[in-house]
C-alpha positions as a Markdown table, in Angstrom:
| # | Residue | x | y | z |
|---|---|---|---|---|
| 1 | Met | 0.0 | 0.0 | 0.0 |
| 2 | Arg | 1.2 | 3.5 | -0.5 |
| 3 | Leu | 0.1 | 7.1 | 0.1 |
| 4 | Thr | 0.4 | 9.4 | -2.9 |
| 5 | Pro | 1.3 | 13.0 | -2.6 |
| 6 | Ile | -1.6 | 15.0 | -1.2 |
| 7 | Arg | -4.1 | 16.2 | -3.7 |
| 8 | Cys | -5.8 | 19.6 | -3.9 |
| 9 | Val | -9.3 | 19.4 | -2.5 |
| 10 | Ser | -11.7 | 22.4 | -2.0 |
| 11 | Ser | -9.9 | 25.6 | -2.9 |
| 12 | Thr | -6.5 | 24.9 | -1.4 |
| 13 | Cys | -3.6 | 22.5 | -1.9 |
| 14 | Leu | -3.7 | 20.2 | 1.1 |
| 15 | Gly | -0.1 | 19.3 | 0.8 |
| 16 | Ala | 0.7 | 22.6 | 2.3 |
| 17 | Leu | -1.4 | 21.7 | 5.3 |
| 18 | Leu | 0.7 | 18.7 | 6.0 |
| 19 | Ser | 3.9 | 20.6 | 5.4 |
| 20 | Val | 3.0 | 23.0 | 8.2 |
| 21 | Leu | 1.6 | 20.4 | 10.6 |
| 22 | Gly | 4.5 | 18.0 | 10.3 |
| 23 | Leu | 2.4 | 15.0 | 9.4 |
| 24 | Ser | 4.2 | 11.9 | 8.3 |
| 25 | Ala | 1.6 | 9.7 | 6.8 |
| 26 | Gly | 2.9 | 6.2 | 6.7 |
| 27 | Asn | 1.2 | 2.9 | 5.8 |
| 28 | Ala | 1.8 | 0.9 | 8.9 |
| 29 | Trp | 3.8 | -2.1 | 8.0 |
| 30 | Ala | 2.4 | -2.6 | 4.6 |
| 31 | Gly | 5.4 | -2.3 | 2.3 |
| 32 | Gly | 7.5 | -5.4 | 1.8 |
| 33 | Ile | 5.6 | -7.4 | 4.5 |
| 34 | Leu | 2.7 | -9.0 | 2.8 |
| 35 | Ile | 0.6 | -11.0 | 5.3 |
| 36 | Tyr | 0.2 | -14.4 | 3.7 |
| 37 | Glu | -1.3 | -15.8 | 6.9 |
| 38 | Ala | -5.1 | -15.6 | 7.4 |
| 39 | Gly | -5.6 | -18.4 | 9.9 |
| 40 | Gln | -5.8 | -21.2 | 7.3 |
| 41 | Glu | -3.8 | -24.5 | 7.4 |
| 42 | Gly | -1.3 | -23.0 | 4.9 |
| 43 | Asn | 0.0 | -20.7 | 7.8 |
| 44 | Gly | 2.3 | -23.5 | 8.7 |
| 45 | Leu | 4.0 | -23.5 | 5.2 |
| 46 | Ala | 5.4 | -19.9 | 5.0 |
| 47 | Asn | 3.4 | -19.5 | 1.7 |
| 48 | Ala | 5.2 | -22.5 | 0.1 |
| 49 | Gly | 3.0 | -24.0 | -2.6 |
| 50 | Ala | 0.2 | -21.6 | -1.9 |
| 51 | Ala | -0.9 | -21.3 | -5.5 |
| 52 | Ala | -0.7 | -25.0 | -6.2 |
| 53 | Leu | -1.9 | -26.7 | -3.0 |
| 54 | Ala | -5.7 | -27.2 | -2.9 |
| 55 | Thr | -6.6 | -28.9 | 0.4 |
| 56 | Asp | -9.4 | -26.6 | 1.6 |
| 57 | Pro | -11.4 | -23.6 | 0.3 |
| 58 | Ser | -8.8 | -21.0 | 1.5 |
| 59 | Val | -6.9 | -21.8 | -1.7 |
| 60 | Leu | -9.2 | -19.2 | -3.4 |
| 61 | Met | -7.3 | -16.5 | -1.6 |
| 62 | Ser | -4.0 | -17.6 | -3.2 |
| 63 | Asn | -5.3 | -19.1 | -6.5 |
| 64 | Pro | -9.0 | -19.1 | -7.4 |
| 65 | Ala | -8.5 | -22.0 | -9.8 |
| 66 | Gly | -7.8 | -24.3 | -6.9 |
| 67 | Ile | -11.4 | -24.8 | -5.9 |
| 68 | Thr | -11.9 | -27.0 | -8.9 |
| 69 | Gln | -10.0 | -29.6 | -6.9 |
| 70 | Leu | -12.4 | -29.7 | -4.0 |
| 71 | Ala | -15.2 | -32.2 | -3.9 |
| 72 | Gly | -18.8 | -31.3 | -2.7 |
| 73 | Thr | -19.3 | -28.4 | -0.4 |
| 74 | Gln | -16.5 | -27.4 | 1.9 |
| 75 | Ile | -16.4 | -24.7 | 4.6 |
| 76 | Ser | -13.3 | -23.3 | 6.4 |
| 77 | Ala | -13.5 | -21.0 | 9.4 |
| 78 | Asn | -10.3 | -19.6 | 11.0 |
| 79 | Ala | -8.9 | -17.2 | 13.6 |
| 80 | Gln | -5.5 | -15.8 | 14.4 |
| 81 | Val | -3.6 | -13.3 | 16.4 |
| 82 | Ile | -0.4 | -11.4 | 15.4 |
| 83 | Leu | 1.9 | -10.5 | 18.3 |
| 84 | Gly | 4.7 | -8.1 | 17.7 |
| 85 | Asp | 8.1 | -7.2 | 19.1 |
| 86 | Leu | 9.1 | -3.8 | 17.6 |
| 87 | Ser | 11.1 | -1.6 | 20.0 |
| 88 | Phe | 13.2 | 1.4 | 19.0 |
| 89 | Ser | 16.5 | 2.1 | 20.8 |
| 90 | Arg | 18.1 | 5.6 | 20.4 |
| 91 | Asp | 21.8 | 5.9 | 19.7 |
| 92 | Ser | 24.3 | 8.7 | 20.2 |
| 93 | Asn | 23.3 | 10.5 | 17.0 |
| 94 | Asn | 19.7 | 11.1 | 18.2 |
| 95 | Gln | 18.8 | 14.8 | 18.8 |
| 96 | Phe | 15.1 | 14.5 | 19.9 |
| 97 | Asp | 14.0 | 14.4 | 23.5 |
| 98 | Gly | 11.5 | 11.9 | 24.7 |
| 99 | Asn | 11.5 | 8.2 | 25.5 |
| 100 | Glu | 12.1 | 5.3 | 23.1 |
| 101 | Gly | 8.5 | 4.6 | 22.4 |
| 102 | Gly | 8.0 | 1.1 | 23.9 |
| 103 | Asn | 6.8 | -1.9 | 21.9 |
| 104 | Ala | 5.2 | -0.2 | 18.9 |
| 105 | Leu | 3.5 | -3.4 | 17.6 |
| 106 | Gln | 1.3 | -5.0 | 20.3 |
| 107 | Trp | -1.2 | -7.4 | 18.9 |
| 108 | Leu | -3.8 | -7.7 | 16.2 |
| 109 | Pro | -6.6 | -10.3 | 15.9 |
| 110 | Gly | -7.9 | -11.6 | 12.7 |
| 111 | Ala | -10.4 | -14.1 | 11.2 |
| 112 | Ser | -11.3 | -15.6 | 7.9 |
| 113 | Phe | -14.1 | -17.6 | 6.3 |
| 114 | Phe | -14.1 | -19.6 | 3.0 |
| 115 | Ile | -16.6 | -21.8 | 1.3 |
| 116 | Ser | -16.5 | -23.7 | -2.0 |
| 117 | His | -19.2 | -25.7 | -3.8 |
| 118 | Gln | -18.7 | -28.1 | -6.7 |
| 119 | Leu | -21.3 | -27.4 | -9.4 |
| 120 | Asp | -20.4 | -30.4 | -11.5 |
| 121 | Glu | -17.3 | -32.4 | -12.4 |
| 122 | Arg | -15.6 | -29.3 | -14.0 |
| 123 | Ser | -17.0 | -26.2 | -12.4 |
| 124 | Ala | -17.0 | -24.8 | -8.9 |
| 125 | Val | -17.9 | -21.6 | -7.1 |
| 126 | Gly | -16.7 | -20.1 | -3.8 |
| 127 | Phe | -16.6 | -17.2 | -1.5 |
| 128 | Gly | -14.0 | -15.9 | 1.0 |
| 129 | Thr | -13.6 | -13.1 | 3.4 |
| 130 | Tyr | -10.2 | -12.5 | 4.9 |
| 131 | Gly | -7.7 | -9.9 | 6.0 |
| 132 | Asn | -4.2 | -10.4 | 4.5 |
| 133 | Phe | -2.7 | -6.9 | 4.7 |
| 134 | Gly | -2.3 | -4.2 | 7.3 |
| 135 | Leu | -0.9 | -4.0 | 10.8 |
| 136 | Ala | -0.7 | -1.2 | 13.3 |
| 137 | Leu | 1.9 | 0.9 | 15.1 |
| 138 | Asp | 1.3 | 2.5 | 18.5 |
| 139 | Tyr | 4.3 | 4.4 | 20.1 |
| 140 | Asp | 4.2 | 6.2 | 23.5 |
| 141 | Asp | 2.8 | 9.7 | 23.0 |
| 142 | Asp | 5.9 | 11.4 | 24.3 |
| 143 | Trp | 8.5 | 9.3 | 22.5 |
| 144 | Ala | 11.4 | 10.8 | 20.7 |
| 145 | Gly | 9.9 | 10.3 | 17.2 |
| 146 | Arg | 6.5 | 11.7 | 18.0 |
| 147 | Tyr | 6.8 | 14.5 | 15.4 |
| 148 | Phe | 7.2 | 11.7 | 12.7 |
| 149 | Thr | 4.4 | 9.5 | 14.0 |
| 150 | Gln | 2.7 | 8.3 | 17.2 |
| 151 | Glu | 0.1 | 6.0 | 15.9 |
| 152 | Ala | -0.6 | 4.5 | 12.4 |
| 153 | Ala | -3.0 | 1.8 | 11.5 |
| 154 | Val | -4.1 | 0.2 | 8.2 |
| 155 | Ile | -6.7 | -2.5 | 8.4 |
| 156 | Gly | -8.1 | -4.2 | 5.3 |
| 157 | Val | -10.8 | -6.9 | 4.9 |
| 158 | Ser | -11.3 | -8.6 | 1.5 |
| 159 | Phe | -14.6 | -10.1 | 0.2 |
| 160 | Gln | -14.0 | -12.4 | -2.8 |
| 161 | Pro | -16.7 | -14.3 | -4.7 |
| 162 | Thr | -15.0 | -16.9 | -7.0 |
| 163 | Ile | -15.8 | -19.0 | -10.0 |
| 164 | Ala | -13.5 | -21.6 | -11.5 |
| 165 | His | -13.7 | -24.1 | -14.4 |
| 166 | Arg | -11.6 | -27.1 | -15.4 |
| 167 | Phe | -11.2 | -26.8 | -19.1 |
| 168 | Thr | -9.3 | -30.0 | -19.5 |
| 169 | Asp | -8.2 | -32.8 | -17.1 |
| 170 | Gln | -5.0 | -30.9 | -16.6 |
| 171 | Leu | -6.0 | -27.2 | -16.8 |
| 172 | Ser | -8.2 | -25.2 | -14.5 |
| 173 | Val | -8.8 | -21.4 | -14.5 |
| 174 | Gly | -10.4 | -19.3 | -11.8 |
| 175 | Val | -11.4 | -15.7 | -11.3 |
| 176 | Gly | -12.3 | -13.9 | -8.1 |
| 177 | Pro | -13.5 | -10.3 | -8.1 |
| 178 | Arg | -12.2 | -8.7 | -4.9 |
| 179 | Ile | -13.9 | -6.0 | -2.8 |
| 180 | Val | -11.6 | -4.5 | -0.1 |
| 181 | Tyr | -12.9 | -2.5 | 2.9 |
| 182 | Gly | -10.1 | -0.4 | 4.2 |
| 183 | Tyr | -9.6 | 1.6 | 7.5 |
| 184 | Tyr | -6.8 | 4.1 | 7.9 |
| 185 | Arg | -5.8 | 6.1 | 11.0 |
| 186 | Thr | -2.8 | 8.2 | 11.9 |
| 187 | Glu | -1.9 | 10.4 | 14.8 |
| 188 | Val | 1.1 | 12.7 | 15.1 |
| 189 | Ala | 2.4 | 15.3 | 17.6 |
| 190 | Ile | 2.7 | 19.0 | 16.5 |
| 191 | Asn | 5.7 | 20.9 | 17.7 |
| 192 | Asn | 4.5 | 24.1 | 19.4 |
| 193 | Asn | 8.1 | 25.0 | 20.5 |
| 194 | Leu | 8.9 | 28.0 | 18.2 |
| 195 | Leu | 12.6 | 27.9 | 17.2 |
| 196 | Gly | 13.4 | 26.0 | 20.4 |
| 197 | Leu | 13.0 | 29.1 | 22.5 |
| 198 | Leu | 9.9 | 28.2 | 24.4 |
| 199 | Asp | 8.6 | 25.1 | 26.1 |
| 200 | Arg | 5.0 | 24.6 | 25.1 |
| 201 | Pro | 3.1 | 21.2 | 25.3 |
| 202 | Asp | 2.7 | 19.5 | 21.9 |
| 203 | Gly | -0.3 | 19.9 | 19.8 |
| 204 | Gln | -2.0 | 16.9 | 18.1 |
| 205 | Leu | -3.2 | 15.9 | 14.7 |
| 206 | Glu | -5.5 | 12.9 | 14.1 |
| 207 | Tyr | -6.8 | 11.6 | 10.8 |
| 208 | Lys | -9.0 | 8.6 | 10.1 |
| 209 | Asp | -11.3 | 7.4 | 7.4 |
| 210 | Thr | -12.7 | 4.3 | 5.7 |
| 211 | Asp | -13.1 | 3.4 | 2.0 |
| 212 | Val | -14.0 | 0.5 | -0.3 |
| 213 | Gly | -11.8 | -0.5 | -3.3 |
| 214 | Thr | -12.1 | -3.2 | -6.0 |
| 215 | Gly | -9.7 | -5.5 | -7.8 |
| 216 | Val | -9.5 | -9.1 | -9.1 |
| 217 | Asn | -7.6 | -12.3 | -8.4 |
| 218 | Leu | -6.9 | -14.6 | -11.3 |
| 219 | Gly | -5.4 | -18.0 | -11.2 |
| 220 | Val | -4.3 | -21.0 | -13.4 |
| 221 | Leu | -3.7 | -24.5 | -12.0 |
| 222 | Tyr | -2.0 | -27.1 | -14.2 |
| 223 | Thr | -1.7 | -30.8 | -13.3 |
| 224 | Val | 1.6 | -32.0 | -14.8 |
| 225 | Asp | 1.0 | -35.6 | -13.8 |
| 226 | Glu | -0.7 | -37.4 | -10.9 |
| 227 | Arg | 2.0 | -36.3 | -8.5 |
| 228 | Thr | 2.8 | -32.7 | -9.6 |
| 229 | Gln | 0.7 | -29.5 | -9.8 |
| 230 | Val | 1.8 | -26.0 | -10.9 |
| 231 | Gly | -0.1 | -22.9 | -10.0 |
| 232 | Leu | 0.2 | -19.3 | -11.3 |
| 233 | Ala | -1.8 | -16.5 | -9.7 |
| 234 | Tyr | -2.1 | -12.8 | -10.2 |
| 235 | Thr | -3.7 | -10.2 | -7.9 |
| 236 | Ser | -4.5 | -6.7 | -9.3 |
| 237 | Lys | -3.9 | -3.5 | -7.5 |
| 238 | Val | -6.7 | -2.1 | -5.3 |
| 239 | Lys | -7.0 | 1.7 | -4.9 |
| 240 | Leu | -8.4 | 3.1 | -1.7 |
| 241 | Glu | -9.2 | 6.8 | -1.3 |
| 242 | Phe | -9.5 | 8.3 | 2.2 |
| 243 | Lys | -11.1 | 11.7 | 2.4 |
| 244 | Asp | -11.9 | 13.4 | 5.7 |
| 245 | Ser | -11.2 | 16.4 | 7.8 |
| 246 | Pro | -8.1 | 16.2 | 10.1 |
| 247 | Asp | -8.7 | 16.8 | 13.8 |
| 248 | Val | -6.1 | 19.4 | 14.9 |
| 249 | Arg | -6.0 | 20.1 | 18.7 |
| 250 | Asn | -4.0 | 22.3 | 21.1 |
| 251 | Val | -1.9 | 24.2 | 18.5 |
| 252 | Ser | -0.2 | 27.2 | 20.1 |
| 253 | Asn | 2.6 | 27.7 | 17.6 |
| 254 | Pro | 1.8 | 31.0 | 15.8 |
| 255 | Ile | 3.4 | 29.8 | 12.5 |
| 256 | Ile | 1.1 | 26.8 | 12.3 |
| 257 | Asn | -2.0 | 28.8 | 13.4 |
| 258 | Ala | -1.3 | 31.4 | 10.7 |
| 259 | Ala | -1.0 | 28.8 | 8.1 |
| 260 | Leu | -4.2 | 27.1 | 9.2 |
| 261 | Arg | -6.0 | 30.4 | 8.9 |
| 262 | Arg | -4.7 | 31.0 | 5.4 |
| 263 | Leu | -5.5 | 27.5 | 4.1 |
| 264 | Asp | -9.1 | 27.2 | 5.4 |
| 265 | Val | -8.9 | 23.5 | 4.8 |
| 266 | Asp | -12.1 | 21.4 | 4.7 |
| 267 | Thr | -11.0 | 18.0 | 3.5 |
| 268 | Leu | -7.7 | 16.0 | 3.4 |
| 269 | Glu | -7.6 | 13.3 | 0.8 |
| 270 | Leu | -5.0 | 10.5 | 0.8 |
| 271 | Asp | -4.8 | 7.7 | -1.8 |
| 272 | Met | -3.6 | 4.3 | -0.8 |
| 273 | Thr | -2.9 | 1.5 | -3.3 |
| 274 | Ile | -2.4 | -2.3 | -2.6 |
| 275 | Pro | 0.0 | -3.3 | -5.4 |
| 276 | Gln | -0.3 | -6.0 | -7.9 |
| 277 | Thr | 1.4 | -9.4 | -7.3 |
| 278 | Val | 2.4 | -12.5 | -9.1 |
| 279 | Leu | 2.9 | -15.9 | -7.4 |
| 280 | Leu | 4.2 | -19.2 | -9.0 |
| 281 | Ser | 3.9 | -22.4 | -6.9 |
| 282 | Val | 4.7 | -26.1 | -7.3 |
| 283 | Ala | 3.4 | -29.0 | -5.3 |
| 284 | His | 5.0 | -32.5 | -5.8 |
| 285 | Gln | 3.9 | -35.7 | -4.0 |
| 286 | Leu | 7.3 | -37.3 | -3.4 |
| 287 | Asp | 5.8 | -40.5 | -1.8 |
| 288 | Pro | 2.7 | -41.5 | 0.1 |
| 289 | Gln | 3.9 | -39.5 | 3.1 |
| 290 | Trp | 5.9 | -36.6 | 1.9 |
| 291 | Lys | 4.7 | -33.7 | -0.3 |
| 292 | Leu | 7.3 | -31.0 | -1.3 |
| 293 | Leu | 6.2 | -27.4 | -2.0 |
| 294 | Gly | 7.7 | -24.2 | -3.3 |
| 295 | Ser | 6.8 | -20.6 | -4.3 |
| 296 | Leu | 8.3 | -17.6 | -6.1 |
| 297 | Gly | 6.6 | -14.3 | -5.9 |
| 298 | Trp | 6.8 | -10.7 | -7.0 |
| 299 | Gln | 5.1 | -7.5 | -5.6 |
| 300 | Asp | 5.1 | -4.3 | -7.6 |
| 301 | Trp | 6.2 | -1.7 | -5.0 |
| 302 | Ser | 8.5 | 0.4 | -7.3 |
| 303 | Asp | 5.5 | 2.2 | -8.9 |
| 304 | Phe | 4.5 | 3.4 | -5.5 |
| 305 | Gly | 7.6 | 5.2 | -4.2 |
| 306 | Gln | 5.9 | 8.5 | -3.4 |
| 307 | Ile | 3.9 | 7.2 | -0.5 |
| 308 | Gly | 3.6 | 10.1 | 1.9 |
| 309 | Val | 5.0 | 13.3 | 3.3 |
| 310 | Glu | 7.5 | 14.1 | 6.0 |
| 311 | Val | 7.7 | 17.7 | 6.7 |
| 312 | Asp | 9.1 | 20.4 | 8.9 |
| 313 | Ala | 8.3 | 24.1 | 9.7 |
| 314 | Asp | 10.4 | 27.0 | 11.0 |
| 315 | Ala | 10.1 | 30.8 | 11.0 |
| 316 | Val | 11.3 | 31.0 | 7.4 |
| 317 | Gly | 8.9 | 28.5 | 5.7 |
| 318 | Val | 8.1 | 24.8 | 5.2 |
| 319 | Asp | 9.7 | 21.9 | 3.5 |
| 320 | Arg | 8.3 | 18.6 | 2.3 |
| 321 | Thr | 9.6 | 15.2 | 1.2 |
| 322 | Val | 7.4 | 12.7 | -0.5 |
| 323 | Asp | 9.6 | 10.1 | -2.3 |
| 324 | Arg | 10.3 | 7.0 | 0.0 |
| 325 | Gln | 12.4 | 5.3 | -2.7 |
| 326 | Tyr | 10.3 | 2.1 | -2.8 |
| 327 | Lys | 11.4 | -0.8 | -4.9 |
| 328 | Asp | 9.9 | -4.2 | -6.1 |
| 329 | Thr | 10.0 | -7.0 | -3.6 |
| 330 | Trp | 10.5 | -10.7 | -4.1 |
| 331 | His | 9.4 | -13.7 | -2.3 |
| 332 | Ala | 10.7 | -17.3 | -2.1 |
| 333 | Ser | 9.6 | -20.2 | 0.1 |
| 334 | Leu | 10.1 | -23.9 | 0.5 |
| 335 | Gly | 8.0 | -26.3 | 2.5 |
| 336 | Ala | 6.8 | -29.8 | 3.0 |
| 337 | Gln | 3.8 | -31.8 | 4.3 |
| 338 | Tyr | 4.3 | -35.0 | 6.2 |
| 339 | Gln | 1.3 | -37.4 | 6.5 |
| 340 | Ala | 2.4 | -39.1 | 9.7 |
| 341 | Thr | -0.8 | -41.1 | 10.0 |
| 342 | Pro | -4.1 | -41.1 | 8.1 |
| 343 | Lys | -5.4 | -38.5 | 10.6 |
| 344 | Trp | -2.3 | -36.4 | 11.4 |
| 345 | Arg | -0.5 | -34.1 | 8.9 |
| 346 | Trp | 2.5 | -32.0 | 9.8 |
| 347 | Asn | 3.3 | -28.8 | 7.8 |
| 348 | Met | 6.6 | -26.9 | 7.8 |
| 349 | Gly | 8.0 | -24.0 | 5.7 |
| 350 | Leu | 10.8 | -21.5 | 5.3 |
| 351 | Gly | 10.3 | -18.2 | 3.4 |
| 352 | Tyr | 12.1 | -15.0 | 2.5 |
| 353 | Asp | 10.9 | -11.6 | 1.4 |
| 354 | Ser | 13.1 | -8.8 | 0.2 |
| 355 | Ser | 12.7 | -5.3 | 1.6 |
| 356 | Ala | 10.9 | -2.5 | -0.3 |
| 357 | Val | 13.3 | 0.0 | 1.1 |
| 358 | Asp | 17.1 | 0.3 | 1.5 |
| 359 | Asp | 18.4 | 0.9 | 5.0 |
| 360 | Glu | 19.0 | 4.6 | 4.4 |
| 361 | Asp | 15.3 | 5.1 | 3.4 |
| 362 | Arg | 13.7 | 3.4 | 6.4 |
| 363 | Thr | 11.2 | 5.5 | 8.4 |
| 364 | Val | 9.7 | 5.1 | 11.8 |
| 365 | Asp | 6.2 | 5.3 | 10.5 |
| 366 | Asn | 6.9 | 2.2 | 8.3 |
| 367 | Pro | 10.1 | 0.5 | 9.7 |
| 368 | Met | 10.3 | -2.5 | 7.4 |
| 369 | Gly | 13.1 | -4.6 | 6.1 |
| 370 | Glu | 13.8 | -8.0 | 4.6 |
| 371 | Thr | 12.0 | -10.8 | 6.4 |
| 372 | Trp | 12.5 | -14.5 | 7.1 |
| 373 | Arg | 9.5 | -16.7 | 7.8 |
| 374 | Leu | 9.8 | -20.0 | 9.8 |
| 375 | Ala | 6.5 | -21.8 | 10.0 |
| 376 | Thr | 5.0 | -25.0 | 11.3 |
| 377 | Gly | 1.6 | -26.5 | 11.9 |
| 378 | Ile | -0.5 | -29.6 | 12.2 |
| 379 | Asn | -3.8 | -30.8 | 10.7 |
| 380 | Tyr | -5.9 | -33.4 | 12.5 |
| 381 | Gln | -8.8 | -35.3 | 10.9 |
| 382 | Val | -11.4 | -35.7 | 13.6 |
| 383 | Glu | -13.7 | -37.6 | 11.4 |
| 384 | Lys | -14.2 | -38.0 | 7.6 |
| 385 | Gly | -16.0 | -34.6 | 7.3 |
| 386 | Leu | -14.1 | -32.5 | 9.8 |
| 387 | Asp | -10.4 | -31.4 | 10.1 |
| 388 | Leu | -8.9 | -29.2 | 12.7 |
| 389 | His | -5.6 | -27.3 | 12.3 |
| 390 | Met | -3.2 | -25.1 | 14.2 |
| 391 | Ala | -0.1 | -23.2 | 13.0 |
| 392 | Tyr | 2.7 | -20.8 | 14.1 |
| 393 | Thr | 4.8 | -18.5 | 12.0 |
| 394 | Leu | 7.8 | -16.5 | 13.1 |
| 395 | Val | 8.4 | -13.5 | 10.9 |
| 396 | Trp | 11.9 | -12.3 | 11.7 |
| 397 | Leu | 13.2 | -8.8 | 10.7 |
| 398 | Gly | 16.2 | -8.7 | 13.0 |
| 399 | Asp | 18.0 | -5.3 | 13.6 |
| 400 | Met | 16.8 | -2.4 | 11.5 |
| 401 | Asp | 18.6 | 1.0 | 11.7 |
| 402 | Asp | 16.7 | 4.2 | 11.3 |
| 403 | Glu | 17.9 | 7.7 | 10.9 |
| 404 | Gln | 15.6 | 10.6 | 9.8 |
| 405 | Thr | 16.4 | 14.3 | 9.8 |
| 406 | Lys | 14.0 | 17.2 | 9.6 |
| 407 | Ala | 15.0 | 19.2 | 6.5 |
| 408 | Arg | 14.8 | 22.7 | 7.8 |
| 409 | Ser | 15.6 | 22.3 | 11.5 |
| 410 | Gly | 18.3 | 19.7 | 10.9 |
| 411 | Thr | 17.2 | 17.7 | 13.9 |
| 412 | Thr | 17.9 | 14.0 | 13.7 |
| 413 | Leu | 16.1 | 11.0 | 15.0 |
| 414 | Ser | 18.5 | 8.1 | 15.1 |
| 415 | Gly | 18.4 | 4.6 | 16.5 |
| 416 | Thr | 17.8 | 0.9 | 15.9 |
| 417 | Tyr | 14.9 | -1.6 | 16.1 |
| 418 | Arg | 16.6 | -4.6 | 17.7 |
| 419 | Asn | 15.6 | -8.2 | 17.2 |
| 420 | Ser | 12.3 | -7.2 | 15.5 |
| 421 | Ala | 9.8 | -10.0 | 14.9 |
| 422 | Leu | 6.1 | -10.9 | 14.4 |
| 423 | His | 4.6 | -14.0 | 16.0 |
| 424 | Ile | 1.5 | -15.3 | 14.2 |
| 425 | Leu | -0.7 | -17.9 | 15.8 |
| 426 | Gly | -3.7 | -19.3 | 14.0 |
| 427 | Gly | -6.1 | -22.2 | 13.8 |
| 428 | Gly | -9.5 | -23.3 | 12.6 |
| 429 | Ala | -11.6 | -26.0 | 11.2 |
| 430 | Thr | -12.7 | -27.3 | 7.8 |
| 431 | Trp | -16.1 | -29.1 | 7.2 |
| 432 | Arg | -16.7 | -31.2 | 4.1 |
| 433 | Phe | -20.2 | -32.2 | 3.0 |
């Protein structure tokens, strides 16, 4: 997801408002961290084989063509929680006062629901609702980076009807129109301390809104032989437009107040885009117990480099920076399923995602980097028509340096996020009729 430069709404250019207020509008951990996990059994595979493995209706999220492989009517209901460990530590180059912000990424619950129905031997329909993007940051209000961000949240829920058809015994094609409900919120402190000569309490800016965007998921599934399947899936970009009035409170800096009076702003509009992706997956049945899985993926982040504004005001004027230098990201994963008994299946996977930003371009409102995924999970067949599953994924980001400088004041925020990680726990059930 990205935030474009601010557009002019009403009679004024709203970018000037953000320049004066010092708003840094980030996208809360969207960038190079695509959330593949949505509570389904595939959580335990680190996305390995996601577009080629059709064991339950959740496959429509990764590859709509996969539901042609599912017999009868199947329902999958899942829940998960994302626990974070993201703590900023200042270093000797830091020039802002305040604390270190605490753990900025606490926890985020999620749920998903999928259903598929076989129309005949070749056609199937399905529906899924799931959240596979968006996290949230919540720093202490008086932390050192409060003039860059205090809170930022992006929550997205997708609704996807799906239809798929098997054109030959080997080739299936599926399409899933996608409706995304998005929620965005950001909060940032406003520096009332004019030229560093006075000691006034900070002001506050809060902005939040919701929107609905549309896109499409397309997929092809090809059966090479009775042991090997290859899947290729494409998801289009989805554009969300947030448009609301910012809530500005307790501003006593005369420069900011004068600018607000001049601008007479009614509405602030931010555009956010979920980028297009491509995923290629392979699933190979090695023997009756072992199935090997792999995936390669691409996410189109380079088109969305200008994702926000980071600004700064002084007695002379204002300055604004919008280009975050985003670049395309790549995904690779390997995994395996071990059918220990007719009832027990063990999943395992290892995945890697490159970073959408270089180290020198990292920001505290979106402190992302390259990620490693280590995942495992189990599936238990309670009876012929009911499976239960649980999974755990460690998303490891490690140490991430961050250094940001206000263009006019020259004040620098500097430090490191040490041993950064996400822990994703999920589970659910699949019923087959």
